[in-house]
N, C-alpha and C positions, 0 to 999 in steps of 0.2 A: 487751246491748252494742251490738248493730247497730242497735237502735232509738235508743239514746243518740247514736250517731254520725250517724245519719239527722237527728235532731233538732239536733244541733251545726251540721250543714252547711247546714239550712234556716233557720237564724237569719239575720237581716238582715246582721250583721256579718260572719259567714264568707262569705256570699254577696258582700257588697261588697268584701271582701278578694279573693276569687277573681277578680272582675270587674277590679277595680283592677290585679292582677298580670298578667292576659291581656292588658288594653288597654296597660299599660306594657311589656310584652315587645314587643306590636306596634308601639307608638309608636318603641320603641328601634330595632327593626329599620328602620322607615321613615326615621327620622333618619339612622341610619348609612348607609342606602343613599343619601340625600340627599347627605349629607357625602362619601362615598366617590366619588359619581358626579359631583358638580358642585362642591364646594369643594376636595377635594384635587388635582384637576388644576391647579387654579389656584395652589395652594401649590407644587405639582411644577415649574410654570414658574419660581418664584423661587429654589427650591433648586437648587444646582449639579449634583446627580445627580438623574435622572429620577424614579426610585422611592424617594422619602427614607423610606418605611417598611420598606425593606430595609437602611437604614443600620446599620452595626454596627463595633465595635471588635473585631478578631479577637485572641484571646488566645493559641490554639494551634491548630495544622491538622495532622492526620495521616492517612496514608492506610493503609487495612487490606489484607490479603492479596488481596482480589478487586478492588482499586483504588478502591474508594469512598473518597471524601474526606470525613473528619468535621472539622468545624470548631466549635471551642469559642469563642463570641462573646458579647460584651454588646450586644444588639440594642436601642440606644436609639431607633432610628427607631420600631419597633413601640412601645415604651413611650410615647413622644411622640405618636403617632398616637392610640393608646387614650385618653390623657388629653385630646387635643383632642375626641375622640368624646365623651367623658363630658362635658366643659364644654358642648358643643353640645346634647346631648340633655337635660341638666339645665337648660339656659336654656330649651329648647322646652317642656320639662315645665312648668317655673315660669310661663311665659307663658300656657300653656294652663289651668293651676290658676288662676291670677290671674282670667283670663277667665271660667272656669265657676263659681268659688265665689261664693257671694253675699257682699257687704260687710257688715261688722257695722255694726248701726245705732248712732247715735252715743248717748253715754249721757245719759238725761233730765237736763234743766237743774235742778239743784239748789243749795241754799245752805245754810249752817249758822246755826242760832240763835245769836245773839251772846251770849245768857245760858247756856243749857245744851248748846249745841252739838250739838243735835239736826240731823239732815238733813232738810230740809224743801224741798217744791217752791218753784222760784224765783217763781212767781206767788202764793206763799201771803203773806198780809198778818199772820198771827199763827201763832205756834209751836203745834203741836198737844200738845206735851208741858208746856210751862211757860206757855202762853198770853200769851208777851210778843209785843208789837206789833214786827214785823220791818220 
C-alpha cells in the first residue's frame, strides 16, 4: 500500500497539482498583502468610516456577569472585503495564466469536397476520397 501511495505521488499529475496548490496559496497571500496594504487604504479614504472592513449591522448586544460585551451582528464589511479580495486574486491568477500558458495553434486550413463532403487540405486540387477536382 505504501508503494502504491509513493507511486501515486510521483506521477506527473499529482506533482503538478501539489505544486499548483502551493504556488496558488503563495500567490493568494501575496495578492492579499498587496490589496490590504495598498488598495484598501485608498478605499478607506472614500468610505465614511476609516476601517470599512469592520462595518456591521448590530442585531443584539448583551453584557455578561464579568462585564464582557457580546455583540451579535451582520458583518457586511468583512464580507465585502473578502469578495473584493477574491475578485482581485482571481483577476491576477487569470492574467498570470494567460501569460504563461501557450496559445492554441490555429486549426489547419481545410475545405470540404463538393461531391462527397470529405475534409481535405485547402491547397488540394483533387479529393482523395472521390477524386473529384476541387
